[in-house]
Short mmCIF file of the C-alpha atoms (twelve columns), coordinates in Angstrom:
data_MODEL
# 
_entry.id   MODEL 
# 
loop_
_atom_site.group_PDB 
_atom_site.id 
_atom_site.type_symbol 
_atom_site.label_atom_id 
_atom_site.label_alt_id 
_atom_site.label_comp_id 
_atom_site.label_asym_id 
_atom_site.label_seq_id 
_atom_site.Cartn_x 
_atom_site.Cartn_y 
_atom_site.Cartn_z 
_atom_site.pdbx_PDB_model_num 
ATOM 1  C CA . MET A 1  -42.471 -54.719 -23.382 1 
ATOM 2  C CA . LYS A 2  -41.590 -53.658 -20.087 1 
ATOM 3  C CA . HIS A 3  -41.823 -49.663 -19.460 1 
ATOM 4  C CA . ASP A 4  -39.829 -48.486 -16.747 1 
ATOM 5  C CA . ARG A 5  -40.764 -44.940 -15.371 1 
ATOM 6  C CA . ILE A 6  -38.530 -42.279 -16.843 1 
ATOM 7  C CA . LEU A 7  -37.595 -39.459 -14.412 1 
ATOM 8  C CA . LEU A 8  -36.522 -36.199 -15.891 1 
ATOM 9  C CA . ASP A 9  -34.890 -33.259 -13.953 1 
ATOM 10 C CA . GLU A 10 -36.455 -29.805 -14.108 1 
ATOM 11 C CA . ARG A 11 -34.596 -28.755 -17.235 1 
ATOM 12 C CA . GLN A 12 -35.537 -31.790 -19.166 1 
ATOM 13 C CA . ALA A 13 -39.156 -31.604 -18.070 1 
ATOM 14 C CA . ALA A 14 -39.481 -28.124 -19.014 1 
ATOM 15 C CA . LEU A 15 -37.926 -28.661 -22.495 1 
ATOM 16 C CA . VAL A 16 -40.369 -31.481 -23.184 1 
ATOM 17 C CA . GLU A 17 -43.290 -29.283 -21.779 1 
ATOM 18 C CA . ARG A 18 -42.252 -26.414 -24.214 1 
ATOM 19 C CA . LEU A 19 -42.018 -28.857 -27.096 1 
ATOM 20 C CA . VAL A 20 -45.408 -30.204 -26.562 1 
ATOM 21 C CA . ARG A 21 -46.887 -26.882 -25.858 1 
ATOM 22 C CA . SER A 22 -45.299 -25.329 -29.030 1 
ATOM 23 C CA . GLY A 23 -47.516 -28.053 -30.984 1 
ATOM 24 C CA . ARG A 24 -44.188 -29.532 -32.354 1 
ATOM 25 C CA . PHE A 25 -44.976 -32.739 -30.652 1 
ATOM 26 C CA . SER A 26 -48.399 -34.132 -29.646 1 
ATOM 27 C CA . SER A 27 -47.177 -35.810 -26.327 1 
ATOM 28 C CA . THR A 28 -44.293 -36.788 -23.891 1 
ATOM 29 C CA . THR A 29 -43.994 -40.052 -25.615 1 
ATOM 30 C CA . ASP A 30 -43.375 -38.192 -28.943 1 
ATOM 31 C CA . VAL A 31 -40.640 -36.151 -27.629 1 
ATOM 32 C CA . ILE A 32 -38.986 -39.267 -25.897 1 
ATOM 33 C CA . GLY A 33 -39.258 -41.230 -29.139 1 
ATOM 34 C CA . TYR A 34 -37.843 -38.593 -31.334 1 
ATOM 35 C CA . SER A 35 -34.821 -38.231 -28.995 1 
ATOM 36 C CA . LEU A 36 -34.211 -41.864 -28.793 1 
ATOM 37 C CA . ASP A 37 -34.231 -41.914 -32.695 1 
ATOM 38 C CA . LEU A 38 -31.595 -38.854 -32.650 1 
ATOM 39 C CA . LEU A 39 -29.545 -40.903 -30.150 1 
ATOM 40 C CA . GLU A 40 -29.697 -44.064 -32.452 1 
ATOM 41 C CA . GLN A 41 -28.607 -41.799 -35.355 1 
ATOM 42 C CA . ARG A 42 -25.823 -40.390 -33.395 1 
ATOM 43 C CA . GLU A 43 -24.587 -43.625 -31.976 1 
ATOM 44 C CA . ALA A 44 -24.715 -45.184 -35.322 1 
ATOM 45 C CA . ALA A 45 -22.423 -42.141 -36.835 1 
ATOM 46 C CA . ALA A 46 -20.042 -42.461 -34.014 1 
ATOM 47 C CA . ALA A 47 -19.603 -46.329 -34.726 1 
ATOM 48 C CA . LEU A 48 -19.167 -45.557 -38.402 1 
ATOM 49 C CA . PHE A 49 -16.399 -42.921 -37.543 1 
ATOM 50 C CA . LEU A 50 -14.663 -45.277 -35.262 1 
ATOM 51 C CA . SER A 51 -14.790 -48.039 -37.714 1 
ATOM 52 C CA . GLU A 52 -13.367 -45.628 -40.448 1 
ATOM 53 C CA . LEU A 53 -10.658 -44.513 -38.173 1 
ATOM 54 C CA . GLU A 54 -9.583  -47.954 -36.999 1 
ATOM 55 C CA . ASP A 55 -9.410  -48.735 -40.959 1 
ATOM 56 C CA . GLU A 56 -7.529  -45.558 -41.360 1 
ATOM 57 C CA . VAL A 57 -4.988  -46.383 -38.767 1 
ATOM 58 C CA . THR A 58 -4.523  -50.257 -40.108 1 
ATOM 59 C CA . ARG A 59 -3.879  -48.645 -43.638 1 
ATOM 60 C CA . GLY A 60 -1.233  -46.260 -42.084 1 
ATOM 61 C CA . LEU A 61 0.428   -48.962 -40.138 1 
ATOM 62 C CA . GLU A 62 0.398   -51.341 -43.123 1 
ATOM 63 C CA . SER A 63 1.893   -48.775 -45.487 1 
ATOM 64 C CA . GLY A 64 5.445   -49.191 -44.281 1 
ATOM 65 C CA . PRO A 65 7.792   -47.856 -41.524 1 
ATOM 66 C CA . ALA A 66 7.336   -44.343 -39.818 1 
ATOM 67 C CA . VAL A 67 9.251   -41.562 -41.201 1 
ATOM 68 C CA . ALA A 68 10.309  -38.553 -39.298 1 
ATOM 69 C CA . MET A 69 8.126   -35.393 -40.149 1 
ATOM 70 C CA . GLU A 70 8.896   -31.649 -39.731 1 
ATOM 71 C CA . THR A 71 7.703   -30.385 -36.536 1 
ATOM 72 C CA . ALA A 72 4.877   -27.337 -36.579 1 
ATOM 73 C CA . ASP A 73 7.804   -24.945 -35.788 1 
ATOM 74 C CA . GLU A 74 9.863   -26.030 -38.635 1 
ATOM 75 C CA . LEU A 75 6.911   -25.763 -41.017 1 
ATOM 76 C CA . ILE A 76 5.743   -22.234 -40.027 1 
ATOM 77 C CA . SER A 77 9.369   -21.041 -40.175 1 
ATOM 78 C CA . ALA A 78 9.575   -22.467 -43.733 1 
ATOM 79 C CA . PHE A 79 6.373   -21.087 -44.639 1 
ATOM 80 C CA . ARG A 80 7.572   -17.550 -43.327 1 
ATOM 81 C CA . ARG A 81 10.913  -17.651 -45.401 1 
ATOM 82 C CA . ARG A 82 9.075   -18.311 -48.630 1 
ATOM 83 C CA . ARG A 83 6.944   -15.220 -48.202 1 
# 
């Protein structure tokens, strides 16, 4: 596997150093590996969210023609009248 050099800004480098010094991670490589695992999880969650959103849009479009709904102001006015 080809390894590229990773350049961190001062804030990132300080964070990595602090995490290693705390004993939570044993090396910079461990911090980077953990970070990439979190990024992979976040990307998977985002992909799942978008897929589910697309499925819901499709369901909505296939459910029939759109119908007009009350505006937010109309709903709030109706709520206040019932109080």
